[in-house]
C-alpha positions as CSV (number, residue, x, y, z in Angstrom):
1,M,17.6,15.2,22.0
2,A,17.7,18.4,20.0
3,T,18.5,16.2,17.1
4,Q,15.7,14.1,17.6
5,T,13.5,17.1,17.8
6,E,14.9,18.9,14.7
7,A,14.6,15.4,12.7
8,R,10.7,14.8,13.9
9,S,9.9,18.6,13.0
10,G,11.2,17.8,9.4
11,T,9.7,14.7,9.0
12,S,6.4,16.3,9.9
13,A,6.3,18.8,7.6
14,R,7.4,16.6,4.8
15,V,4.6,14.1,5.8
16,R,2.1,17.0,5.8
17,V,3.1,17.7,2.3
18,Q,2.7,14.2,1.6
19,K,-0.8,14.3,3.0
20,F,-1.7,17.3,1.1
21,G,-0.5,15.5,-2.3
22,T,-2.4,12.1,-1.5
23,F,-5.6,14.0,-0.9
24,L,-5.3,15.9,-4.4
25,S,-4.3,12.4,-5.6
26,G,-7.3,10.8,-4.0
27,M,-9.6,13.2,-6.2
28,I,-7.9,12.6,-9.5
29,M,-6.7,8.9,-9.4
30,P,-10.3,7.2,-8.7
31,N,-11.4,9.5,-12.1
32,I,-8.4,8.6,-14.4
33,G,-10.9,6.1,-16.1
34,A,-13.0,9.4,-17.1
35,F,-9.7,11.2,-18.3
36,I,-8.8,8.5,-20.4
37,A,-12.3,8.1,-21.9
38,W,-12.0,12.0,-22.8
39,G,-8.9,11.6,-23.9
40,L,-9.7,8.7,-26.6
41,V,-12.9,10.4,-27.7
42,T,-10.4,13.6,-28.3
43,A,-7.9,11.9,-30.1
44,L,-10.4,10.0,-32.2
45,F,-13.4,12.2,-33.2
46,I,-12.0,16.1,-32.9
47,E,-11.3,17.9,-36.2
48,A,-7.5,16.8,-36.3
49,G,-8.1,13.3,-34.8
50,W,-7.9,9.6,-36.3
51,L,-11.8,9.4,-37.0
52,P,-13.4,13.3,-37.3
53,V,-16.9,13.0,-36.4
54,P,-18.5,16.6,-36.1
55,Q,-21.2,15.5,-34.0
56,L,-18.8,13.8,-31.6
57,G,-15.9,15.8,-31.7
58,G,-17.7,19.5,-31.7
59,F,-16.9,21.1,-34.6
60,G,-19.0,21.9,-37.8
61,E,-22.6,22.2,-38.0
62,T,-25.7,19.9,-38.2
63,D,-28.8,21.3,-40.0
64,G,-27.4,25.1,-39.7
65,V,-26.7,24.2,-35.7
66,A,-23.3,24.0,-34.2
67,N,-22.0,20.6,-33.1
68,V,-21.6,20.6,-29.4
69,G,-19.7,17.0,-29.5
70,L,-18.5,15.0,-26.5
71,V,-15.1,16.8,-25.8
72,G,-16.4,20.2,-24.8
73,P,-19.1,18.8,-22.0
74,M,-17.1,16.1,-20.6
75,I,-13.9,18.4,-20.0
76,T,-16.2,21.3,-18.6
77,Y,-18.8,19.4,-16.7
78,L,-18.1,15.7,-16.3
79,L,-14.7,15.8,-15.2
80,P,-14.6,18.6,-12.6
81,L,-17.8,17.3,-11.2
82,L,-16.6,13.8,-10.5
83,I,-13.4,15.3,-8.9
84,A,-15.9,17.5,-6.7
85,Y,-17.9,14.6,-6.0
86,T,-15.0,12.3,-4.9
87,G,-13.2,15.3,-2.8
88,G,-17.0,16.1,-1.0
89,R,-17.4,12.3,-0.4
90,M,-13.5,11.9,1.0
91,V,-14.8,14.5,3.7
92,Y,-18.4,13.7,4.3
93,D,-19.4,10.6,2.5
94,V,-22.2,11.0,-0.3
95,R,-23.8,14.0,1.4
96,G,-20.6,16.0,1.1
97,G,-20.1,14.6,-2.5
98,V,-23.6,16.0,-3.5
99,V,-23.1,19.5,-1.6
100,G,-19.3,19.6,-3.4
101,S,-20.9,19.0,-6.6
102,I,-23.4,21.9,-6.2
103,A,-21.1,24.3,-4.9
104,T,-18.7,23.1,-7.9
105,M,-21.3,24.1,-10.4
106,G,-21.1,27.8,-9.6
107,V,-17.3,28.0,-10.3
108,I,-17.8,26.2,-13.6
109,V,-20.0,28.5,-14.9
110,G,-18.5,31.5,-13.5
111,A,-15.2,30.8,-15.5
112,G,-14.2,30.2,-19.0
113,I,-11.7,27.6,-18.3
114,P,-12.1,23.9,-17.1
115,M,-12.4,24.3,-13.3
116,F,-10.3,21.1,-12.2
117,I,-8.5,23.3,-9.3
118,G,-12.0,25.0,-8.8
119,A,-13.3,21.5,-8.1
120,M,-10.6,20.5,-6.0
121,I,-11.6,23.4,-3.7
122,M,-15.0,23.5,-3.6
123,G,-15.5,19.5,-3.4
124,P,-13.7,19.1,-0.1
125,L,-15.0,22.7,1.1
126,G,-18.5,21.9,0.3
127,G,-18.3,18.4,2.2
128,W,-16.5,20.2,5.4
129,T,-18.7,23.1,5.9
130,M,-21.8,20.5,5.5
131,K,-20.5,18.3,8.1
132,K,-19.9,21.3,10.1
133,I,-23.6,22.8,9.9
134,D,-24.9,19.2,10.6
135,A,-23.1,19.0,13.9
136,I,-25.2,22.3,14.9
137,W,-28.4,20.6,15.0
138,D,-27.2,16.7,15.3
139,G,-29.6,15.1,17.7
140,K,-32.2,18.2,18.0
141,I,-34.3,17.2,15.1
142,R,-38.1,16.2,15.9
143,P,-38.6,12.5,14.8
144,G,-40.2,12.8,11.3
145,F,-38.5,15.6,10.2
146,E,-35.1,14.4,9.8
147,M,-35.4,14.2,5.9
148,L,-36.8,17.5,5.5
149,V,-34.1,19.1,7.5
150,N,-31.5,17.4,5.8
151,N,-32.7,17.8,2.4
152,F,-33.4,21.7,2.6
153,S,-29.9,22.0,4.4
154,A,-28.2,20.7,1.8
155,G,-29.9,22.4,-0.8
156,I,-29.8,25.8,0.6
157,W,-26.4,25.5,1.8
158,G,-25.2,24.2,-1.6
159,A,-27.1,27.0,-3.5
160,L,-25.2,29.5,-1.3
161,L,-21.7,27.6,-2.1
162,A,-22.6,27.9,-5.7
163,L,-23.2,31.6,-5.5
164,I,-19.6,32.0,-3.7
165,G,-18.1,29.8,-6.4
166,F,-19.5,31.8,-9.0
167,Y,-18.6,35.4,-7.9
168,G,-15.8,34.6,-5.4
169,V,-13.8,31.5,-6.1
170,S,-13.8,31.3,-10.0
171,P,-12.3,34.9,-10.4
172,L,-9.4,33.6,-8.1
173,V,-8.8,30.3,-9.7
174,Q,-8.9,31.7,-13.0
175,A,-6.3,34.5,-12.1
176,F,-4.4,31.5,-10.7
177,S,-4.5,29.0,-13.9
178,T,-3.7,32.0,-16.1
179,G,-0.6,32.9,-14.1
180,A,0.6,29.3,-13.8
181,G,-0.2,29.0,-17.5
182,N,2.1,32.2,-18.5
183,V,4.9,30.8,-16.1
184,V,4.7,27.2,-18.0
185,Q,4.7,29.2,-21.5
186,F,7.5,31.3,-20.2
187,L,9.6,28.4,-19.5
188,V,8.5,26.7,-22.8
189,N,9.3,30.0,-24.5
190,N,12.7,30.3,-22.8
191,G,13.8,26.6,-23.2
192,L,13.9,26.4,-19.6
193,L,11.1,23.9,-19.2
194,P,13.8,20.8,-18.7
195,L,14.8,22.6,-15.5
196,T,11.9,21.5,-13.8
197,S,13.3,18.0,-13.5
198,I,15.4,19.3,-10.9
199,F,12.4,19.5,-8.5
200,I,10.2,16.5,-9.8
201,E,12.6,13.9,-9.8
202,P,13.9,14.4,-6.1
203,A,10.3,14.8,-5.3
204,K,9.1,11.3,-6.4
205,V,11.5,9.5,-4.7
206,L,10.4,11.6,-1.4
207,F,6.6,10.9,-2.4
208,L,6.2,14.6,-2.6
209,N,5.4,14.8,-6.2
210,N,1.6,14.4,-6.0
211,A,0.9,17.7,-4.7
212,I,2.8,19.3,-7.9
213,N,1.4,16.5,-10.2
214,H,-2.2,16.4,-9.4
215,G,-2.5,19.8,-7.8
216,V,-0.8,21.8,-10.6
217,L,0.2,20.1,-13.6
218,T,-2.8,17.9,-14.5
219,P,-5.2,21.0,-14.4
220,L,-3.1,23.1,-16.5
221,G,-2.3,20.1,-18.8
222,V,-5.9,19.4,-19.5
223,Q,-6.5,23.4,-20.3
224,Q,-3.4,23.2,-22.4
225,S,-4.7,20.1,-24.3
226,L,-8.1,21.7,-24.7
227,D,-6.6,24.8,-26.5
228,Q,-3.7,22.8,-28.6
229,G,-5.3,19.3,-28.8
230,K,-1.9,18.1,-26.4
231,S,0.1,19.0,-23.5
232,I,3.6,18.4,-22.6
233,L,2.6,18.9,-18.8
234,F,1.2,15.4,-18.9
235,L,4.6,13.8,-19.3
236,L,6.9,15.9,-16.9
237,E,6.5,13.4,-14.2
238,A,5.1,10.3,-15.9
239,N,8.0,9.6,-18.3
240,P,9.1,6.1,-17.6
241,G,12.5,6.6,-19.2
242,P,14.6,8.0,-16.3
243,G,13.6,5.5,-13.8
244,L,14.3,2.5,-16.6
245,G,17.8,3.8,-17.1
246,I,18.9,3.4,-13.5
247,L,17.2,0.1,-13.2
248,L,19.2,-1.1,-16.8
249,A,22.5,0.2,-15.0
250,Y,21.7,-2.0,-11.8
251,M,20.9,-5.1,-14.4
252,I,24.7,-4.7,-15.9
253,F,26.5,-3.0,-13.2
254,G,25.2,-3.8,-9.9
255,R,26.0,-6.7,-7.8
256,G,24.2,-9.1,-5.3
257,A,20.3,-8.7,-4.8
258,A,20.0,-5.4,-6.4
259,K,21.5,-6.5,-9.4
260,A,19.6,-10.1,-9.6
261,S,15.8,-8.1,-8.8
262,A,16.6,-5.0,-10.9
263,S,15.3,-6.9,-14.2
264,G,12.0,-7.9,-12.5
265,A,11.6,-4.4,-11.2
266,A,12.6,-2.7,-14.5
267,I,9.5,-4.6,-15.9
268,I,7.3,-3.8,-13.5
269,H,8.2,0.0,-13.8
270,F,8.2,0.1,-17.6
271,V,5.3,-2.0,-18.1
272,G,3.4,-2.0,-15.0
273,G,3.8,1.8,-14.5
274,I,4.4,1.6,-10.7
275,H,7.4,4.2,-10.5
276,E,7.8,3.6,-6.8
277,I,9.8,0.4,-7.6
278,Y,13.1,2.0,-8.6
279,F,12.8,4.6,-5.6
280,P,14.8,1.9,-3.1
281,Y,17.6,1.6,-5.9
282,V,18.1,5.4,-5.3
283,L,18.1,5.4,-2.0
284,M,20.8,2.5,-1.9
285,R,23.3,5.5,-4.0
286,P,21.4,9.0,-3.4
287,L,24.1,10.1,-6.1
288,L,21.7,8.4,-8.5
289,I,19.3,11.0,-8.2
290,L,21.6,12.6,-10.8
291,A,20.9,10.2,-13.3
292,A,16.9,10.5,-12.8
293,I,17.3,14.5,-13.4
294,A,19.5,13.9,-16.4
295,G,17.2,11.7,-17.7
296,G,14.2,13.8,-16.7
297,M,15.6,16.8,-18.5
298,T,16.6,14.8,-21.8
299,G,12.8,13.6,-21.9
300,I,11.5,17.1,-21.5
301,A,14.2,18.7,-23.8
302,T,13.2,16.3,-26.8
303,L,9.5,16.9,-26.3
304,S,10.1,20.5,-26.4
305,I,11.9,20.3,-29.5
306,T,9.6,18.1,-31.1
307,N,6.5,19.9,-30.0
308,A,5.0,16.5,-28.7
309,G,2.6,15.8,-26.0
310,L,-0.1,13.6,-24.5
311,V,-3.9,14.5,-25.0
312,A,-4.7,13.5,-21.3
313,P,-3.0,12.1,-18.0
314,A,-1.2,8.7,-18.2
315,A,-1.9,7.1,-15.1
316,P,-0.2,4.7,-14.2
317,G,3.1,5.8,-15.7
318,S,3.3,2.9,-18.0
319,I,4.6,3.0,-21.5
320,I,1.6,1.5,-22.7
321,A,-0.8,4.5,-21.1
322,V,1.8,6.8,-22.1
323,L,1.3,5.6,-26.0
324,A,-2.5,5.2,-25.6
325,Q,-2.6,9.0,-24.5
326,T,0.0,10.3,-27.3
327,A,-1.3,13.0,-29.7
328,R,-1.5,11.8,-33.2
329,D,1.4,13.8,-34.3
330,S,3.5,13.0,-31.4
331,Y,4.2,9.4,-31.5
332,F,8.0,9.8,-32.9
333,G,8.6,12.8,-30.1
334,V,7.0,10.6,-27.2
335,A,8.9,7.7,-28.3
336,L,12.0,9.7,-28.5
337,S,11.6,11.3,-25.4
338,V,11.4,8.1,-23.6
339,V,14.7,6.5,-25.6
340,L,16.9,9.4,-25.0
341,A,15.8,9.8,-21.3
342,T,16.4,6.1,-20.7
343,A,19.6,6.5,-22.6
344,V,21.1,9.4,-20.5
345,S,19.9,8.0,-17.1
346,F,21.6,4.9,-18.0
347,L,24.7,6.4,-19.0
348,V,24.8,8.7,-15.7
349,A,23.9,5.9,-13.5
350,S,26.6,3.6,-15.1
351,V,29.3,6.0,-14.2
352,I,28.2,6.5,-10.6
353,L,27.8,2.8,-10.2
354,K,31.2,1.9,-11.7
355,T,33.2,4.7,-10.0
356,G,31.9,4.7,-6.7
357,K,34.2,4.1,-3.9
358,N,31.6,1.7,-2.3
359,Q,31.4,-1.1,-4.9
360,D,28.6,-2.8,-2.6
361,D,25.3,-2.2,-3.7
362,G,24.2,-1.8,0.0
363,D,21.1,-3.5,1.4
364,I,17.9,-3.3,-0.8
365,A,15.6,-4.5,1.7
366,A,16.9,-1.6,4.2
367,A,16.3,0.8,1.2
368,A,12.9,-0.5,0.7
369,T,12.2,0.0,4.4
370,K,13.6,3.5,4.3
371,M,11.3,4.0,1.0
372,E,7.9,3.2,2.8
373,G,9.5,5.5,5.7
374,L,9.6,8.4,3.3
375,K,6.1,7.3,2.1
376,G,4.6,7.2,5.4
377,K,2.7,3.9,4.8
378,K,3.3,0.3,3.8
379,S,4.6,0.0,-0.1
380,S,2.8,-2.6,-2.4
381,V,6.2,-3.1,-4.1
382,A,8.8,-2.9,-1.1
383,G,7.6,-6.8,-0.2
384,N,9.5,-7.6,-3.4
385,F,12.8,-6.8,-1.7
386,R,12.6,-7.6,1.7
387,S,10.9,-11.3,1.1
388,S,14.4,-13.1,1.5
389,A,15.2,-10.7,4.7
390,A,12.1,-11.6,6.1
391,T,13.0,-15.1,6.1
392,D,16.3,-14.9,7.5
393,G,14.9,-16.1,11.0
394,P,11.8,-16.5,12.8
395,I,9.5,-13.8,13.9
396,R,9.8,-13.4,17.5
397,N,8.9,-9.7,18.6
398,I,6.3,-7.6,17.3
399,V,5.2,-4.2,19.0
400,F,2.4,-1.9,18.4
401,A,3.3,1.7,18.7
402,C,0.9,4.6,19.4
403,D,1.5,8.2,20.8
404,A,0.8,7.0,24.5
405,G,1.5,3.1,24.3
406,M,-1.6,2.4,26.4
407,G,-4.6,2.2,24.5
408,S,-5.2,2.0,20.9
409,S,-1.8,0.2,20.6
410,A,-3.0,-2.0,23.7
411,M,-6.1,-3.3,21.9
412,G,-4.3,-3.9,18.5
413,A,-2.1,-5.9,20.2
414,S,-4.6,-8.1,21.8
415,V,-6.2,-8.6,18.6
416,L,-3.1,-9.7,17.0
417,R,-1.9,-11.8,19.8
418,N,-4.9,-13.9,19.7
419,K,-4.7,-14.2,16.0
420,I,-1.1,-15.4,16.3
421,R,-1.8,-17.7,19.1
422,A,-4.7,-19.3,17.2
423,A,-2.4,-20.0,14.4
424,G,-0.3,-21.9,16.8
425,F,2.5,-19.6,17.8
426,P,2.2,-18.9,21.5
427,D,6.0,-17.9,21.6
428,V,5.9,-15.0,19.5
429,K,5.9,-12.0,21.9
430,V,3.2,-9.1,21.2
431,T,3.6,-6.2,23.2
432,N,2.9,-2.5,23.2
433,L,4.9,1.1,23.5
434,A,4.5,4.4,23.3
435,I,6.6,5.6,20.1
436,A,9.2,7.6,22.4
437,N,10.1,4.5,23.9
438,L,10.8,2.4,20.9
439,K,14.3,0.7,20.2
440,D,15.5,-1.0,17.1
441,D,15.3,-4.4,18.3
442,Y,11.8,-5.7,17.1
443,D,11.1,-7.9,14.1
444,V,7.7,-6.0,13.4
445,V,6.4,-2.9,14.2
446,V,2.7,-2.0,13.8
447,T,1.6,1.7,13.9
448,H,-1.4,3.5,12.8
449,Q,-0.8,5.3,9.1
450,D,-0.6,8.4,10.7
451,L,2.1,7.6,13.1
452,A,4.4,5.6,10.7
453,A,6.7,8.7,9.9
454,R,7.7,8.9,13.5
455,A,8.3,5.2,14.1
456,E,10.2,4.2,11.4
457,P,13.6,6.2,12.0
458,L,13.7,4.8,15.5
459,T,13.2,0.9,14.1
460,Q,14.7,1.0,10.7
461,G,15.8,-2.5,11.1
462,A,11.8,-3.6,11.4
463,T,9.4,-4.7,9.1
464,H,6.7,-2.0,9.2
465,V,3.2,-2.1,8.8
466,A,0.8,0.5,8.9
467,V,-3.1,0.0,9.9
468,D,-6.1,2.7,9.4
469,N,-7.5,0.8,12.5
470,F,-6.2,-1.5,15.3
471,M,-9.3,-3.4,15.6
472,N,-9.9,-5.3,12.8
473,S,-7.5,-4.5,10.1
474,P,-6.8,-6.9,7.1
475,R,-3.2,-6.5,7.8
476,Y,-2.7,-8.6,10.6
477,D,-3.7,-11.7,8.3
478,E,-0.5,-10.9,6.3
479,I,1.2,-10.5,9.6
480,V,0.0,-13.9,10.6
481,E,1.4,-15.3,7.2
482,L,4.7,-13.6,7.8
483,V,4.9,-15.2,11.1
484,R,4.2,-18.8,9.6
485,A,6.5,-17.8,6.7
486,S,9.5,-17.0,8.6
487,A,9.1,-19.6,11.0
488,A,9.2,-22.2,8.5
489,A,12.0,-20.7,7.0
490,G,14.2,-20.3,10.0
491,G,13.2,-23.3,12.1
492,G,10.4,-21.3,14.3
493,V,8.8,-22.4,17.5
494,D,6.9,-25.5,17.8
495,P,3.3,-24.6,18.1
496,K,2.4,-27.5,20.4
497,N,5.2,-26.6,22.8
498,P,5.4,-23.3,23.8
499,T,7.9,-22.1,26.0
500,P,7.1,-21.8,30.2
501,A,7.8,-17.8,29.3
502,A,4.8,-17.5,27.2
503,V,2.6,-19.7,29.3
504,A,3.7,-17.6,32.1
505,S,3.1,-14.3,30.2
506,E,-0.2,-15.5,29.2
507,A,-1.2,-16.4,32.8
508,D,0.2,-12.8,34.3
509,S,-1.6,-10.8,31.8
510,G,-4.4,-9.8,34.4
511,S,-2.9,-10.7,37.6
512,A,-2.0,-7.2,38.5
513,A,-5.5,-5.5,37.6
514,H,-7.8,-5.2,40.6
515,D,-11.1,-2.9,40.2
516,V,-10.0,-1.7,36.9
517,L,-13.9,-1.6,35.5
518,A,-16.2,-0.7,38.2
519,E,-20.2,-0.8,38.0
520,E,-20.6,2.8,38.3
521,S,-18.2,3.4,35.3
522,V,-20.6,1.8,32.9
523,V,-23.3,3.7,31.2
524,L,-25.8,2.1,29.2
525,D,-27.4,5.7,27.8
526,G,-24.9,8.3,27.1
527,R,-25.8,11.9,26.9
528,A,-23.1,13.4,24.5
529,T,-24.3,14.1,20.8
530,T,-20.9,14.8,19.5
531,Q,-17.5,13.2,19.5
532,E,-15.8,16.2,21.7
533,D,-18.7,15.4,24.4
534,A,-18.4,11.8,24.3
535,I,-14.7,12.4,25.3
536,N,-15.6,14.7,28.1
537,E,-18.4,12.1,29.4
538,A,-15.8,8.9,29.3
539,G,-13.2,11.4,31.1
540,R,-15.5,12.4,33.5
541,L,-16.3,9.0,34.6
542,L,-12.6,8.3,35.3
543,V,-12.3,11.7,37.2
544,E,-15.3,10.8,39.5
545,R,-13.6,7.3,40.3
546,G,-10.6,9.5,41.4
547,A,-8.5,7.4,38.8
548,V,-7.2,10.4,37.1
549,D,-6.7,14.4,37.8
550,S,-9.0,16.7,35.9
551,G,-6.3,17.8,33.4
552,Y,-6.6,14.4,32.1
553,V,-9.4,15.1,30.2
554,A,-7.6,17.5,27.9
555,A,-5.0,15.1,27.4
556,M,-7.6,12.9,25.9
557,H,-8.5,15.4,23.3
558,E,-5.1,16.4,22.6
559,R,-4.8,12.8,21.6
560,E,-7.6,12.6,19.5
561,K,-6.0,15.5,17.5
562,S,-3.2,13.9,16.7
563,V,-4.4,10.5,15.9
564,P,-7.9,9.2,15.9
565,T,-8.9,6.9,18.5
566,Y,-11.9,4.9,16.5
567,M,-11.0,1.1,16.6
568,G,-13.5,-0.3,14.1
569,N,-16.7,-2.2,15.3
570,F,-18.4,1.1,16.6
571,L,-15.7,1.4,19.0
572,A,-13.5,4.2,20.2
573,I,-11.1,4.3,23.2
574,P,-10.0,7.8,23.8
575,H,-7.1,8.0,26.4
576,G,-4.5,10.6,27.0
577,T,-1.3,11.6,25.4
578,N,2.1,9.9,26.6
579,D,2.9,13.3,28.4
580,A,-0.3,12.9,30.6
581,K,0.9,9.6,32.4
582,D,1.5,11.5,35.6
583,L,-2.0,12.7,35.8
584,I,-3.0,9.2,36.2
585,K,-3.7,8.2,39.9
586,R,-4.4,4.4,39.2
587,S,-5.4,2.2,36.2
588,A,-9.2,2.5,35.3
589,V,-11.6,2.3,32.5
590,S,-15.0,3.6,31.6
591,I,-17.8,2.3,29.0
592,I,-20.5,4.5,27.4
593,R,-22.9,3.3,25.2
594,Y,-24.6,5.3,22.5
595,P,-27.7,3.6,21.1
596,E,-28.1,6.3,18.1
597,G,-24.5,6.7,17.5
598,I,-21.9,9.4,17.2
599,D,-19.9,10.7,14.3
600,W,-16.7,10.1,15.0
601,N,-14.6,11.5,12.3
602,G,-16.9,10.2,9.7
603,K,-17.3,6.9,11.3
604,Q,-20.3,5.7,13.7
605,V,-19.3,4.9,17.1
606,K,-21.9,3.4,19.7
607,F,-19.3,2.4,22.2
608,V,-16.8,5.0,23.9
609,V,-14.3,3.4,26.5
610,G,-12.2,5.7,28.3
611,V,-8.8,4.5,29.2
612,A,-6.1,5.5,31.9
613,G,-3.5,3.0,32.7
614,R,-0.4,2.7,35.2
615,N,2.2,0.0,34.8
616,N,0.0,-2.0,32.2
617,E,-2.6,-2.7,35.3
618,H,-5.3,-2.0,32.9
619,Q,-4.1,-4.6,29.9
620,S,-6.3,-7.5,30.9
621,I,-9.3,-5.5,30.5
622,L,-8.0,-4.0,27.1
623,S,-7.8,-7.5,25.9
624,A,-11.1,-8.7,27.3
625,I,-12.6,-5.7,25.3
626,A,-10.7,-6.6,22.2
627,R,-11.7,-9.9,22.3
628,V,-15.5,-9.0,22.6
629,F,-15.2,-6.3,19.6
630,S,-13.6,-8.5,17.3
631,D,-16.6,-10.9,17.6
632,K,-19.6,-9.3,15.7
633,E,-22.2,-11.5,17.8
634,Q,-20.7,-10.1,21.2
635,V,-20.9,-6.6,19.7
636,A,-24.5,-7.6,19.4
637,Q,-25.0,-8.5,22.6
638,L,-23.6,-5.4,23.7
639,E,-25.9,-3.2,21.8
640,N,-29.0,-5.2,23.2
641,A,-28.1,-5.4,26.8
642,T,-30.3,-3.9,29.3
643,T,-28.5,-4.2,32.6
644,V,-24.9,-3.1,33.5
645,D,-24.2,-6.6,34.9
646,E,-25.0,-8.1,31.2
647,V,-22.2,-5.6,29.9
648,L,-19.9,-6.6,32.8
649,A,-20.2,-10.5,32.2
650,L,-19.4,-10.1,28.6
651,F,-15.8,-9.1,29.5
652,G,-15.1,-11.9,31.9
653,K,-13.3,-11.7,35.5
654,V,-11.5,-9.0,34.5
655,N,-11.0,-7.8,37.9
656,A,-9.9,-10.8,39.2
């Protein structure tokens, strides 16, 4: 048990870093097109560019007035404001984006350098604080005054944040940027910059690079590019050479599936710029990280010696993007850095592959699954390695896993079970469990994306699918197609002749349930105006029915903190944690409708279903709820229902 606890703690720390990096990346990546546009304008029109144009490049004078050009305003205002708006919108939709942009203007004006780091601070901060302020008077504004309050509150708070940014944040960010820049310059001056590959290359394989790349390297690189016309920092992580060398070594010295797939992976990596395609090859032979480090160090050293760099970030890390952003005087150095990085990585990887004690290249599919576990979500390229493994036999067991194994996972299992049966595969067993109870004997494991990293180590032999909600995820259709493909390849079940066990399972699904949903547990006009109060209201109904102890309500809040219970289609199903099962006296469900809707972590919720289940007695009502809320027409009927009996009728004879 101690070992599991330690592993989980370590994984949690890594996942938190990944989430932070993903959040930073989420602000930068949607705006990469703007970075590329700025890079092209800079490369073409500045005084040292390919086609110098004073009015566009911002040099010289026109009629005695200094030319402003496009380069300066884009880097000073456009890019930081785009980042700030994106960050604020990620937290609190458009309203958060607007307030975050206003706040960032204070940082921009208060500093003498491009405020990318300031934008990544003030954008989300503006959105988050505006969300908290709106919650203070949510539901308390008199009709007709909503627009007045909303506009003035956003304007006043945005202005205050701009002042805070001007006087407080901009000096701190400027000091940080100056300090970080001095560190980078020290590394460059002393020939130590190649040593950064010791950290960057392992971080890439562990999916921890976004925090470094988008949090530090890109902002510093942009500042350096503005001052010097180019920056080496853009290529510390994006150089495709180290990964290409490893894949070339597998193409020549690899064996089996790894060798067969390496050539295709090399094209995707080098031309497509999807670097994660080579990570499973490193995970099969962890010693290959030395090849990546050696290649990365060689590439950086080459760039330093030739004084080469890019004018803007290269994203994705394709050779096409790299060359497109290369400074006019750096093509030789950049090309040489890629070639030498590839050569050194290839030589080191070849030695490792040829001299390793284990001459079998291992299981590339298992390595791809391991990679997804490290990433914490489904990989867009891992399917290239698992396609053959997925068709070794028909898929028969699918499990939905959540923290407690009785609420969101049960709903998701019901939705997918209905889809798979409709596709003609009633023998495929779809169940739900708590993550703590998982065993490595399932074909497919479905988890919420925030829980994927906890489930994968317990079920490494399964295909993992991460979803953002359990009610209407598009990933369900992918699972159905996977079931169909595996059945065709492995002699699957006959859709027209389900086994007696499958029929019995369906028939027994609701036999144990009785009085799970009662008339007094249905409320058509909830009083709560916040997410926290709605959970209290749903939990109080369960307590009043004698189904749970009062402490169960606190466990419902604890569950919401770990993984949100929003299901989609205006539905949330708060329930307790796995540790709170002892507080449940009998199975019960409460249903509360909020006609005006409640903000549920940025999603609108109109129906809150409180769940307490023992011995799966609540599964039939959850199945009924899943069927209803997966049908938009029935959701509309629930919204228009005027009596409790109408609500109960929509869920059928769930207490039979």
